N, C-alpha and C positions, 0 to 999 in steps of 0.2 A: 357506063361500067358493067361489066357483065356480073350476074349472080354468082358465079364462081368465085370471081373476084372478091365481091362485098362477103361472101360466107369465109374466105380465106383470112381478110382483115379483123372480121370478128371472131375467129377462133385466135389469133394472134394477140387479140386485147384482152381475152379470156385468159391466155396463157401468163400475159405479164401480170395481170391482178393477182393471178394464183401465186406467181413467184413472189410478189412483194409481201402478201399476207403470210407467205410460209418463212421469209426472212422477218418479218416481224415477231413471228412466233418463236423462232429459233432465238431472238436476241433475247425475247422474255426468259425462257428457260435458261440461257447460259447465264443471263445476269443473276440468276437467282432470285430475284425480287419479282412479286405481283402484287397487285392491288385486287380490282375487284374479280371475282371468280378465282380464288386462289386454288392452287392443286391441293389434294389431300394430304400431302406430304409436307406443306408449308407450317410454319410456325411462327408466332408471333415475337418479335423481338423490342426491347426497350433499349436503347443505349444511353448512359447518362454520362456526359462528357462536357468539360468547361463549362460547367452551369446550365447546361441544355440537356433534353432527351431528345433522341431521336425515335421514331417510332415506325417500324419495318414489319412487312412480311417477306419470309424466304424460305428456300428450301434448305439452304446451306448450313450446315451443323457446325463448321469449322470456326471459331470465334475470331481468329484473324483475318479468315477470309471474308466473314460477316463485315467486320471493321473496314477492310480495305473497299468493299463495293460500296459501303456508306458513307466513304470519303473520310474516314475517322485516320489520322496519321500518329503512329506512336513514335517517340525517340527512344534510343537506347535504353534509357532508364526509367521510362514510364512503363505502366503495370496496368494490369485490370482483373477485375474480379467477377467471376461468372457465378450467377445465381439461377438456377432452374427452379421455376416456380410451379410447372406442371408439364408436362408430357408435350404442351404445343405453346408454352410461353417461356421466356427467358431473358433475364436481366443481366446486362453487362455494364459495370461501373467503370470508368477511365481514373486511374490516379495519375496526375501529371508529377514528374521530378521536379523538386524544390531544392536550391540551396541551403545547406545548413553547416555550420561551422561545429567541429567537435574538438574541444581542449582538453587533451590530456596530458597530466605532466608538464604542463607550460608549452607543448607542442600543440599548433593549432591547425588543423587540416580543414580544408571546405571540401564538402563531398555533395553529389546529387543522390538524392532518394525520393523514392516513391512510397516507402513504407510510412505507417500510419501513426506510430507511436515511436516515442525514443526508445523504449526498450527494441522494438523490431530495428529501429536504424543502427542500434550500437550491435546487434546482434548480426546485422547485413554487414559491419565492418570488422566483425571477428572479436568483438569484446564479449565475454563471458559473464550475464548481467548477476551473476551469484558473486562475482569477483570483484563488481566496482559498484561504485555509488553515484546516481548520476544526479545533477541539476539542470535544469526541472527533474521532476520524477519520472520513474521509468514510463508509467501511465499518459503521461503529457503526450497530446496529440502534436504531432509534426505541423510546423507552417515554416513559410519560406522566410529565408535569412535568419533562422534559430540559432542561437547561441547553446551549446549542450557542453557542460562543464562533468569531466570523467575523473573520478578518483579512485584509486584501488582501496577496497575495504580496510587492508589491514594500515595505510597511511590515514585513512579516513579516523581510525581509533588513534592514532597517533596525535592528530592535530584535534581532536575532541576539547571541548571545553572541559575543564579541569572541574570535579564533583565541587560544589560549594561547602565553605567551610560549615563543619558541624557545630551547633549551639554549645556553648560553655558556660560552666557555673566556677565562682571562684571558691575554693575551699581553702583549708588552712596548709594544704600542700600545692596550692596556686589554682590555676585556671585547670579545670577538667570536663571534658566532652561528655553532654548527657544525650540518651536516646527517648527517654520518656520523662514527664513530670506529671506529680499528682497532687491533688488538695486531699489531703486525709486528716481525719480526727487521731488525735494521738492523745496516749494514755502514758504512764510510767509505772515500772514495776522493778521490783528487787529481784537478786538471784535466787532468793530463798522460797519467794512468793509462792503460794498453792502447794506448800510441803513437800516441795521436790528438792533436790541433790544438786540444784545448779547446774545441771545438763540440760542443754537445749535440746531440740527436736532434730538438730543436725548433727548432735554430737559434740559441739564446741560447749564449753564451760559459760555459763551466762554470767556477763560482765558489762561494763559501759563499752556503746559500739556496736551492741547485740540488738536486733530489731525482730520483733514478733510479728508476722505478716500473714495474710491470706495467700494462700501459693497459687491460688486460681487468678490472683491478681498480680503480685510479685513472686517469681520462683526462689526457692531457697538457694543459698549462694550468691545472690543478687548483690552488688556493691551499691550504698545508696548517700546520698548527701541531704541532711535536714538541717536547715539554716536554724540557729539556737541550739542545736544538738551536736552537729557535726557530722562524721563520716561514720556509717554504719555497714554492717553486713546482716542480709536478711538471712538468719539462721534459727528462727523459732517460731513457732505457732501457737495459739491460744484458742480455747473455745469460744470467746467472746470475738475474737478477731475474724471479722469478716467482711468483705467487702473493703471499702476505701477506709479502713481503719488500720493503725499501725500501734505495737506496743514497745514502748523505748526504754531497755535496762539501764537503772540507774546504779549509781555507786553505794547510796544510802538512802537513809529515810526521808531526811530532810531535803535532800537534793529533789526526790520523788515528790514530795509534797510543794514543793517551788513550782516544779512544773505544772502538777496538776492535770488537767484536760483541755486541750488546746486543739485548733486546727492549723497544722501545718503544711511546707510543701516540700515533697518528695521527690528528690530528683534520682532518677535510676543512672548510673555511671557506666560508661561504655569500659 
């Protein structure tokens, strides 16, 4: 074989090697993924999907292009969240759509959602979270095959449990509800005690059924019931009536002496 023939074959081999190397470089550039010796414009990406993490370097910036080239397929209802950590690193979290059932006014509807909370799922379906009540609560995390019950707030008020019955005490006029009860030291007085004209601090005449109280404890005008005395109205005050003390007006001296000083239960009637 002539020297010219050898040189020609050698040049053709070099051209083939050069073409192969060029093709490899072009494939690396068009794929967008590089390993060692990454270009200056490459950035690190972590893709969290289906319980796994995929790490790669790429020159691509479009998340969908990155996912496609990483082999991550998204269905129509899947979603992703992009978090840029810094100029050269990004996290992409994939949220797979799961089936949930929404029960609204007896109508059940199964939907696919990739949202993360009950509130987000309801908003996605067109509900206003301010107008409805959901069970489980709005901040509950979504999971597959979850049942969500939705009730209009107006309807929820209608079916709310009734208020518990208020406590009552038996008086001479029958059962009466009360809002507070005190144990007080009680004394008795007569309408003309203290040299007055028989007019109470509230302007009412002093008589049986009038009680002197500390207005910091029981306001004037409050209806009371005291077992062993009966119903009364807080209408008077006294210098010695401070704190849990009460002074009950009697009809005569003998009645006042019989009553004396004792501890009584005072019911504040509604």
